[in-house]
C-alpha positions as CSV (number, residue, x, y, z in Angstrom):
1,M,5.2,-38.1,29.9
2,A,6.1,-38.7,33.5
3,L,4.1,-36.9,36.1
4,P,4.2,-34.3,37.5
5,D,4.5,-32.0,34.5
6,K,5.5,-28.4,35.1
7,L,4.5,-25.2,33.1
8,K,7.7,-23.3,32.5
9,P,8.5,-20.2,30.4
10,T,10.4,-20.7,27.2
11,A,13.6,-18.7,26.3
12,L,13.1,-15.0,25.9
13,T,13.1,-13.6,22.3
14,S,14.2,-10.0,22.0
15,L,11.7,-7.8,20.1
16,T,12.8,-4.6,18.3
17,T,10.7,-1.8,19.9
18,G,12.2,1.2,18.0
19,I,12.5,3.1,21.3
20,S,16.2,3.4,22.1
21,N,17.7,6.5,23.9
22,Q,14.6,8.4,22.7
23,T,14.1,11.9,24.1
24,I,10.5,12.6,25.0
25,A,9.3,16.1,25.9
26,N,7.0,16.7,28.8
27,G,3.4,16.0,27.8
28,A,4.5,14.2,24.6
29,S,4.5,10.6,23.5
30,F,6.8,8.5,21.3
31,T,5.5,5.6,19.3
32,G,8.0,2.8,18.6
33,S,8.3,0.6,15.5
34,E,5.8,-2.1,14.5
35,I,6.2,-5.5,16.1
36,D,4.8,-8.3,14.0
37,N,3.6,-11.3,16.1
38,T,1.5,-12.8,13.3
39,S,3.9,-15.6,12.4
40,M,5.7,-16.5,15.6
41,R,2.5,-16.0,17.7
42,Y,4.2,-15.6,21.1
43,S,1.6,-15.6,23.9
44,L,3.4,-13.4,26.5
45,M,5.8,-10.4,26.7
46,A,8.1,-9.0,29.3
47,V,8.9,-5.3,29.1
48,E,11.8,-3.4,30.7
49,V,12.1,0.4,30.6
50,V,15.4,2.3,31.1
51,W,15.1,6.1,31.6
52,S,17.0,9.2,32.9
53,Y,16.5,12.9,33.4
54,T,18.6,15.9,32.8
55,T,17.8,17.4,36.2
56,A,16.0,16.0,39.2
57,P,12.2,16.0,38.6
58,T,9.4,16.7,41.0
59,A,8.3,13.6,42.8
60,N,5.1,11.8,42.0
61,K,4.9,12.6,38.3
62,T,3.8,10.0,35.8
63,V,5.3,8.2,32.8
64,E,3.1,5.7,30.9
65,L,3.8,2.6,28.7
66,Q,1.1,2.2,26.2
67,V,0.2,-0.2,23.3
68,L,-1.4,0.3,19.9
69,E,-2.7,-2.9,18.3
70,A,-3.7,-3.7,14.7
71,V,-5.8,-6.8,15.2
72,D,-6.5,-7.0,11.4
73,G,-2.8,-6.4,10.7
74,T,-3.4,-3.0,9.0
75,N,-5.5,-0.6,11.0
76,Y,-4.1,0.6,14.3
77,E,-6.3,1.7,17.2
78,D,-7.0,5.5,17.3
79,T,-5.9,5.9,20.9
80,A,-3.1,4.0,22.7
81,R,-4.1,2.0,25.8
82,T,-2.0,2.4,29.0
83,I,-0.6,-1.0,30.1
84,A,1.6,0.4,32.8
85,A,2.2,3.7,34.6
86,W,4.8,4.7,37.1
87,S,6.1,7.7,39.1
88,P,9.9,7.7,38.6
89,P,12.2,8.6,41.6
90,A,13.0,12.3,42.0
91,D,16.7,12.2,41.0
92,T,18.8,12.3,37.9
93,N,20.1,8.8,37.9
94,T,19.4,6.2,35.2
95,H,16.8,3.8,36.3
96,R,15.8,0.3,35.1
97,R,12.5,-1.2,35.9
98,L,10.7,-4.3,34.7
99,L,7.2,-3.0,34.2
100,L,5.5,-6.1,33.0
101,S,6.5,-9.7,33.1
102,E,3.4,-11.4,31.7
103,Y,1.7,-9.1,29.3
104,P,-0.6,-11.2,27.1
105,L,-0.1,-11.0,23.3
106,L,-2.4,-11.7,20.4
107,A,-1.2,-13.0,17.0
108,D,-1.3,-9.5,15.6
109,K,0.9,-6.4,14.9
110,F,1.4,-3.8,17.7
111,K,3.5,-0.8,18.7
112,L,4.7,0.2,22.1
113,V,4.3,3.9,23.1
114,V,5.9,5.9,25.9
115,K,4.1,8.9,27.2
116,N,5.8,11.5,29.4
117,T,2.6,12.5,31.1
118,D,3.7,15.3,33.5
119,T,7.4,15.0,34.6
120,G,7.9,18.7,33.8
121,Q,10.9,18.0,31.6
122,S,12.2,15.8,28.8
123,I,13.2,12.2,29.6
124,T,15.5,9.8,27.7
125,V,13.9,6.4,27.4
126,T,14.8,2.9,26.1
127,V,12.2,0.1,26.0
128,N,13.4,-3.5,25.9
129,A,10.7,-6.1,25.1
130,Y,11.0,-9.9,25.2
131,A,8.4,-12.4,23.9
132,Y,8.0,-15.9,25.2
133,D,5.5,-18.8,25.7
134,M,4.8,-21.2,28.4
135,A,5.7,-24.9,27.8
136,V,4.8,-28.1,29.6
137,E,8.0,-29.9,30.7
138,D,8.7,-33.0,32.8
C-alpha cells in the first residue's frame, strides 16, 4: 500500500427499524423491530429521525431515541438506554434531523425505541438507520 493511507467510511447499508410513520402518544414509547448485527458485524450506525405534530407543541419538550440490546442474542435489557434526546421546534412542520452519525455497534441484536417524553401530544415518527464500517484506503 502506498502511503498515506486514509480511514474512510464504507457505503451505508439501510437497516429495517420497524418505526415508520408511527404515532406515539405523550409519555409513551414505541419499540421497533429487531436488528440483527450478528452476521454482518457492522461497527457503526448513523440514525435519522423524521417527525411531525398535529398542532404546535410547547417549546423545550423532549423526545428520546433509545436502544435495547441483547448481547447474548436472546435476552434484551430490562430498560432502554437513551442514546440521543432532543427538544423539537415548536411548530407543526415535518422535521428531519440526523441524531447520530457514529453510534458504535456490537455484533449483537438490538432494537431502537422512540420515547415521547413530554411533548404534551402525539407525534408521528419515522426512524431511518444505516450501518457502516471504516476502511483503510490509499
